[in-house]
C-alpha positions in Angstrom: -14.2 -4.3 -1.1 -11.8 -4.9 -4.0 -8.1 -5.1 -2.9 -5.5 -4.6 -5.5 -1.8 -5.1 -4.5 0.6 -3.4 -6.8 4.4 -3.8 -6.3 7.7 -3.6 -8.0 10.5 -6.1 -7.2 14.0 -6.9 -8.5 14.5 -10.1 -10.5 15.3 -11.8 -7.2 12.1 -10.7 -5.5 13.3 -7.8 -3.4 11.2 -4.7 -2.7 14.3 -2.7 -1.6 17.8 -3.2 -0.2 18.7 -4.2 3.3 18.8 -0.5 4.1 15.1 -0.4 3.4 15.5 2.8 1.4 13.5 3.5 -1.8 15.1 1.8 -4.8 14.1 2.8 -8.3 13.1 -0.5 -9.9 10.8 0.5 -12.7 10.7 3.4 -15.2 8.5 6.1 -16.6 5.9 3.9 -18.3 5.4 1.9 -15.1 5.1 5.1 -13.0 2.3 6.2 -15.3 0.6 2.9 -14.9 0.8 3.1 -11.1 -0.7 6.6 -11.2 -3.7 5.3 -13.2 -4.3 2.6 -10.7 -4.2 5.2 -7.9 -6.7 7.4 -9.8 -9.1 4.5 -10.1 -8.9 3.7 -6.4 -10.8 5.1 -3.4 -7.8 4.7 -1.2 -4.1 3.8 -1.3 -2.7 1.7 1.6 0.9 1.4 2.8 2.5 0.1 6.0 4.1 2.4 8.6 7.5 1.0 7.6 7.1 2.6 4.1 6.1 5.9 5.7 9.2 5.9 8.0 11.6 4.9 5.2 10.3 7.0 2.3 7.9 9.6 3.7 5.6 9.2 0.6 2.9 11.6 -0.4 0.7 9.0 -2.2 -1.1 11.6 -4.4 -1.6 11.6 -8.1 1.2 13.0 -10.2 -0.8 13.6 -13.5 -3.1 16.6 -13.4 -5.4 15.0 -16.0 -6.1 12.2 -13.7 -7.0 14.6 -10.9 -9.4 16.4 -13.3 -10.9 13.1 -14.4 -11.7 12.2 -10.8 -13.2 15.6 -10.1 -15.4 15.3 -13.2 -16.7 12.1 -11.8 -17.7 13.9 -8.6 -14.8 12.3 -6.6 -12.1 13.9 -4.5 -9.0 15.1 -6.4 -6.9 12.4 -4.8 -7.8 9.0 -3.2 -7.7 8.7 0.5 -4.5 7.5 2.1 -4.3 4.7 4.6 -1.4 3.7 6.9 -1.3 0.4 8.7 0.4 1.4 11.9 -0.3 -0.9 14.9 1.6 1.2 17.4 0.8 4.7 16.0 4.4 5.4 15.0 3.6 7.6 12.0 5.4 11.0 12.5 3.0 13.9 12.9 4.9 15.8 10.3 4.7 13.1 7.7 3.7 14.3 4.2 0.9 11.8 4.2 -0.8 13.8 6.9 -1.2 17.0 4.9 -4.7 18.3 4.0 -4.5 17.3 0.3 -6.5 14.2 0.9 -8.1 12.3 3.8 -5.7 10.0 5.7 -6.7 7.1 7.8 -4.2 5.6 10.3 -5.1 2.0 11.2 -3.9 1.2 14.7 -4.4 -1.6 17.2 -6.0 -1.2 20.6 -2.5 -1.5 22.1 -1.4 1.8 20.4 -0.5 4.5 23.0 -3.4 6.9 23.5 -1.2 10.0 23.4 0.2 9.0 20.0 -3.3 8.4 18.6 -4.4 11.8 19.9 -1.3 13.5 18.4 -2.1 11.9 15.0 -5.7 13.1 15.2 -4.4 16.6 16.0 -2.2 16.4 13.0 -5.2 15.7 10.8 -5.5 11.9 10.6 -8.6 9.8 11.1 -7.5 7.1 13.5 -9.2 3.7 13.2 -8.6 1.2 16.0 -9.0 -2.4 14.9 -7.4 -5.5 16.5 -5.9 -6.0 19.9 -2.1 -6.2 19.4 -1.8 -5.6 15.7 -4.1 -4.2 13.0 -7.0 -6.5 12.1 -7.4 -5.8 8.4 -10.9 -7.5 8.2 -12.1 -5.2 10.9 -10.4 -2.1 9.6 -11.7 -2.7 6.0 -15.2 -3.0 7.4 -14.8 0.5 8.8 -13.3 1.9 5.6 -16.1 0.3 3.5 -18.7 2.0 5.8 -17.0 5.3 4.8 -17.3 4.7 1.1 -14.0 3.0 0.4 -14.8 0.3 -2.2 -11.5 -0.1 -4.0 -8.1 -0.2 -2.2 -4.7 -0.1 -3.9 -2.0 -1.6 -1.7 1.6 -0.3 -2.3 3.4 -2.2 0.4 5.4 -3.1 2.2 6.1 -6.8 2.5 4.6 -7.2 6.0 1.3 -5.6 5.0 1.1 -7.6 1.8 1.7 -10.9 3.6 -1.0 -10.1 6.2 -3.5 -9.3 3.5 -2.8 -12.6 1.8 -2.9 -14.4 5.1 -6.4 -12.9 5.7 -7.4 -13.9 2.1 -8.3 -10.3 1.3 -6.4 -9.8 -1.9 -8.4 -9.8 -5.2 -5.7 -8.7 -7.6 -1.9 -8.6 -7.8 0.1 -6.7 -10.4 3.8 -7.2 -10.1 6.5 -5.3 -12.0 9.7 -7.4 -12.1 12.7 -5.2 -12.9 16.0 -6.2 -14.6 18.2 -5.9 -11.6 19.5 -7.9 -8.6 19.4 -6.5 -5.1 20.1 -9.5 -2.9 20.6 -9.6 0.8 19.0 -12.0 3.3 17.6 -9.1 5.3 16.2 -7.2 2.3 12.4 -7.0 2.2 10.5 -9.2 -0.2 7.0 -9.0 -1.7 5.5 -11.0 1.2 7.4 -11.0 4.4 5.8 -11.8 7.8 5.8 -15.3 9.1 5.4 -16.9 5.7 3.2 -19.9 4.7 4.1 -23.5 5.4 0.9 -25.0 4.0 -2.2 -23.8 2.2 -0.2 -21.5 0.0 -2.3 -18.9 -1.7 -2.7 -19.7 -5.4 -2.7 -17.1 -8.1 -4.2 -17.1 -11.6 -1.9 -15.5 -14.1 -3.9 -13.2 -16.4 -1.2 -11.5 -18.5 2.5 -10.9 -19.1 3.6 -7.7 -20.6 7.0 -6.0 -21.2 7.1 -2.5 -19.6 10.2 -0.3 -19.6 13.1 -2.7 -19.1 11.1 -5.2 -17.1 8.0 -7.5 -17.1 4.6 -6.8 -15.7 2.8 -9.8 -14.3 -1.0 -9.5 -13.7 -2.7 -12.1 -11.4 -6.2 -12.7 -10.0 -6.2 -14.0 -6.5 
């Protein structure tokens, strides 16, 4: 499976403010680029924190990209995946509509009634890991269901976990020309952090996009 992390941060490395609300960091050209990555993916992954904060839809905005997927014999939109160890995704979340398949990755510790409610709301619930989602196990399940390319859109806890498990193949990072600040504001990779064996990246390109810089790495 190919895992592509795509994110936008402020110049000081923040994904959002301390309120953890959506902040517009990039612009029109970058939004179009993100839509193209989604269109080339089999699934788009976010953490439950992103769902609770932003209620994203995670579908394609550009109709031509939808048509191109259909012409290739693919579904109109990529599948949506939520990493949600305790099954906290609201049953009325936009990500659970019937526009595309939605997988909710939970741990074995997730309440059974919450898992059942998510299934009733249309989700495909995948249990992997005892207390928290095991991405290696969950990705094996997704791969068995035809998911070969995953685009990861955050948040910082999910991104850190994927780097911790050495699952990231590619990172594209838009760095916007703004400062957010705040010791409690989320960063690109939160979680426990590394104290040794830091993951090393190979810089592939640097490009000016909108009023910021797009950095492309191989991992």
